[in-house]
N, C-alpha and C positions, 0 to 999 in steps of 0.2 A: 793193186789193195784193192779187199772188197772195207768198204763199210763196218762197222761193232753194230749187230744188231739188238735190241733191247730184248730182254728175256718177260714173259708173258709174265712173272711175281711181280716185276719194276714195273712196269705199266700200269697194276692195280692199285700198286700203293699210291705210286701221283696222285691216284683218282680220290682214295680216301684220305690225302693232305686238299689238297681238294677241297672236298665236300666238307672237311675240319674249319678250315679259311674260312666257308663260308657260312658255319656253323655260329662260328664266332662272329663275321661280321653282321650278321641279320639280330644275334643277339643281345651285343653293340647297340643297332639300331633301335631292337623293342626298346633297351633301357633308357638310351637316350631320347626315346619318342614318352618314353614314362616322363621321364623327370621334365620334359618340357609340360607333359600335362598337370600333373604336382607343383610345377611353377609357378602356371597359370590359376588352379585355381586357392593355390594358396593368399597370388595378387588378387584371385577377388575377392576371397572371403575378408586379408584384411583393405579392400575400395570398401566391403559391406561393413564391416565392425568402423569403422573412419566415418561411414555416412547413419549409420546406429550411434554412433557419440553426438556425430552433429546432431539430429536430430533431438535427442536427450536434452543435450546444451539449448535448444532450440523451446523446448516445453522451459526451461525455469525461465526465459525470456517470461512465454505467457503468462508462468505463472506472476512473477514480479507485477504484468501490464493488467492484472486482476487486484492485487495489493492496491496496485497506486489506485486504482479506481475507484476503488472499495465495495467494486464484486464480491471478494471475496472476506467481508469482515465477519471478522472469528475475536469473539465474547475471549477478552480473557481469563473472565469469569470460573470460563468452564477449559483447562488446559488440554484438553480433551478431543477440546473439537477441531474438527478439521474443512476442505475446501478441496472439492477436486473437477478436476476440468472434460467433461469429455467432450471424445469426439462426434459428436451431435452439433442440430442445428436448434437454437433456440426454440424452448418446446417442446421435443423433444429426448428430454437429459432422463437421464433413471432417477424413481422416485428416491431416496436416500430416507436413515434417520431425522435426530430428532436432531444430531449434534454434528451433523455437515450440513453444507449445504452446497448443490451440483448445480456448476455455471457449468453455458455451450462455449466452445470453442470460437477464439475469436475468428480462424481460419478461412477461407473463403471456400465454401464447399466445391468440392471437386478438384481441391489442391490442395487437400491438408496434410501438412509433415507427420506422421503417422511417429506419433512422441505419448499415445493418450488412449485412450479403447471408447469406444460407442457405449458400453457397456460394463456392470461391474465389472469386475477384472482386478487382481493385484496390480498388474501395467497400467489404470488409472493416473492420471500427473494428479497431486497431490502434494498441498498444501497442509502441513501442519505446523503445533507452536515446539519448539525446541523444550523439551522437557526432562525433570531424572527420570530414573530407570517405573520408574512408580504414574508418571503421568500426571502428579500429583501436584509439581510445581512449572514455572513456563523462566526458561531461562531469560537474561533480560541484556539491555548490553546496549550502545550509543555507541557505538561505531569505534570509537575509539581505542576501547579497555576489553581484554577478557570480558563474555559473557559470564554473569552473573547468579546464584537462586534468591540474593534480594536487590530487590529493583531500589538501587538508592534513586533519590528526584531526579527525574526528566530520564529518566531511560528506559530504551524501549525495550518491545516482546520483541526475539528470534525467532524468525520462523523458516521449517523444513522443509523446502520439497524436495521430494521425488521421483524423477520423471525419467520412467524405461523409452528410448527410442528403440527403433527396431529397423531392419533394412534388407528385405530378403529374409532369410532364415536365423541371419547378425541382431544381437541385443545385449545392450548394453546399458546398464541403470547408474544412473551419478544421484548422490545426495548433497545439495547446498542451502547454506545455513545463511543466512541472510540477514538483514536489519536495514531500518533505513537510517538515516543520514539527521541528528537533528534538527530543525528551523525554531527559532527562538525569536519571541516576541515581545516588544517592548511595548510592554503598557505600561499605564500610568495610575490605576487602578481599576476595581471590579465596571466599572460606570466607569467612560473617561469619554467627558463632554466639551463642545468648541464654544457655546453658550450655557441662559442657564438649564437648570435640570427643576423640576415640578416630579414629586410622590403624592399620587394621591392611594385614598385604598385601605388596603394590606401587600403592599409590593412589601416586597424581602431582595436588601441586596449584601451580600456579606463579600468583603474582601482577604476574610484568610485565604492561605492558598489549600485548597481542596485536592485531593488525590483526582486522578481520573480515573479512578473505577467508583466516583462515586454515584450511585443506584441512581438512573435520572426520575425526576419527581422528589427528589429529599428537599426535604422544607429546612428553614430554620423553628430551632435551634439543631434538629437530628441533624442536621449538616457538621456539627461538630466534631461528630465517631469520625469524620473522612480528613481532617485540616493534618497535615504536614507539619503543618509546626516548622516553619521556614519560609520566605518569601513572598511575606503578608502584603496585601497591599489596602490603600484606603477604600471602601467601598466606593466610594466620585471620588473624582479629582476631573474640579470643574474651571471654565477662566470665567465662567461666570456666576449668578449664585447657585444653590443648593438649597430645595424650598422639601423638606422633612414633610409632610405635610397626614392629614388619616392616619390613621395607624403604620404608615409605612414605618418600617427599619434602616439603619443603617450600618453598620460594626466592619470593625478589621486593624492593620497598624495602629491607625494613629489611637489619641482620646477620641473618648467623647467628645462629638456629637457622630465623628468615624468618619468626616469629611473634609476635603479640603475643595476651597470653592475661589475662586478670584486670582484664580494662577495664571503662569506664562508659560508660554511653550508649548503649545498647543502643533500638533504632526503640520508639516505643510503637505503633506500626504499621505495617502496607507503605504507607500512604499518604507515612509520612516519604519513606520511600526513593524518592516521586516525588515529594518535594517540595510535597504533596497537604494539600488538607483530607481528613477522613475522607468525607466528602459527596460532594466531584470524587472520590475514588474509586472510594465505589460504581459513579457514575458511567459513569465510564474502563473499569471494569468490564464491567458487568451484568451482565445474569440466569446465577446459576450452573448447574455442571451437573453430574452426581453419575457421567456416563461416556462423558468428552467423545470426541465421533469422529477427530476429529485433535487434533492437539496443536501447530497454526500459528496463529499470530495473538495475540487472546487468552484468556485460558484460565483458568478462573475454579472452581475445584472444590468444592462444600459439597451438603453434603446436608439446608440446611435454610435459611432466612434470616438466622440470625445471625451475625454478625461477629464474627470471634474466637471462635468456643470451641470451637472443634478437634472437633467434633461428626462430620469425614469419617477415613475411610481409602483412598490408593487408593494404586495398582499400579502399573505399570507393567516391561512387557519386549518388550522390542525395538524400540521407541516410537522414530519419531525427528520431531523440531518445530521451530517457533519461535516468536523473540516474548516473550509476557512468561507466565507461571505461575503462578498462587498458588493451592494446596490450606492450608482454611482444617481441619487436621488431621494425622495421621502419612502419609508419601509416603515409597515404598519403589519404587527402581531399580536394576534386575536389570541384567543382559549384552545390551548391545546397543542400548542406551538412547543417542539419540546427541541435544543439544540447542543453539540458539542463541541467549542472550538472558539474562534474568532469572525466578530460580524466588526464589519466596519460599514456603516452608512454615512454619507456623502450630505445629505442632507436631514428631513426633520427626520424624528422617531414618534410613534404612538407604540407602547406596548402597554396592552390591555390585557382583561380575563389573563387565567392560569399558566401561564408563559413558564419555560422553566429553560435557563442558559448556564451550559458550563463552561468556563472559561473566560470571555470578558467581550463586553461590548467598546467599540469609540464611535461615537454620534461627532461630527464635527457641528452638520444641523448651519440650519437656514434663522429659520423667528419659534422654533420652540422643541424642544422632547421635555415628553411627560411617559411620568412612568403607571400606570392605572391599575385596580386592579390583587391582582390575590396575586400578580408573579413574583419571577424566584431567578434570580441570577447570582451563580455563585463562582467569584473567581478560582479559577482552576492553570499555575502555570505547567503541569504537568498533559494537560487536554488538550492544551493549545498546541505546545508543541509536538506533541504527539499525533497528533491529525495533521497539524499545516506538516512533517516528515510523513504520513503517509502518503497525503495525498500530492503532495507537488515537492518530497526529498529524493534523493537519490540510495537507490538501496543500493547495499556494500557486502558484497560475499566476502563471509567472515571463514568457512570453510565447504569444502570441495572436497569428493572425494567418490568413489567407485564404488558404488555393492559388489 
């Protein structure tokens, strides 16, 4: 028998079917390749978004470091005040307004994470007070309770940090509300002395508890307007005698003469004032210096590493600072010295001229403690706890959100 031959039209149909199958397979390949490309783009964008968020979070960390160091000092008298951190070297930051502090980033040049900008922009790393909508009142918190617009004694301002991180075209902005954990000092008076105290001239010491917002330079009796009416202390507490000479005044919680003398129980060391162990205090204070460039923050003055041996001597004329100042030796303060916070002197003290201190002084002394001239010392538990918290405490995040 002869083999059956295919008809011409059947051979043409097979070719068409083959072409259609090839076309379908090609389309499927194109779709699959497009899906792979899309997935890679999505994965890349997702990774970039995560990097941007990590960069923004790093910006919050730098902002907190500036708060702790005191670089970003912001007066609570101005709720609209801000501090801005630019990705620029020191001396190259833009000029800003009178209600803003411009800071250079702490990052090393050439390796900066992009969580701010080098020039003014909406993405510059910004520290502001958390306020009411009108920006006329600051929110306060003690780190454990919900923020409030009415600051009870000892409460601390809430800071709002806005940080925008970028990674390629990805951009993430976070807003973190942070507050410092308070650190309280156990002081016995505005002036706490470990031996005799001599007042001469027109020195004034007030043990009534004053607000941390008491304006610099406020004297007696103008300081009465800033009293908190709780937590008052004696003007002077001393293990020795108190000689109130000249036109000097003491005022405080106890009856006239407003000081207590010949007391017992002076501190074994500055660590007891802060309720710390000696080891914890050493860690808290950090390395000592003989000639501090600034008195803002935690300042430990000593010329060796032997704690409590009174080996150094320091003197300040016209200096201004805040935080905690510990001098392992003698201290002389002259005209124009202004300080907010806690001062602990292990040696002798000479307080002269028109010095002004808001907080408290603790002086162990060796031979003499002398307060002279027109100096003013006002007790303030709030000023002490707020400055200790600002420079030495931990910052707690009480709110975190993406913008």
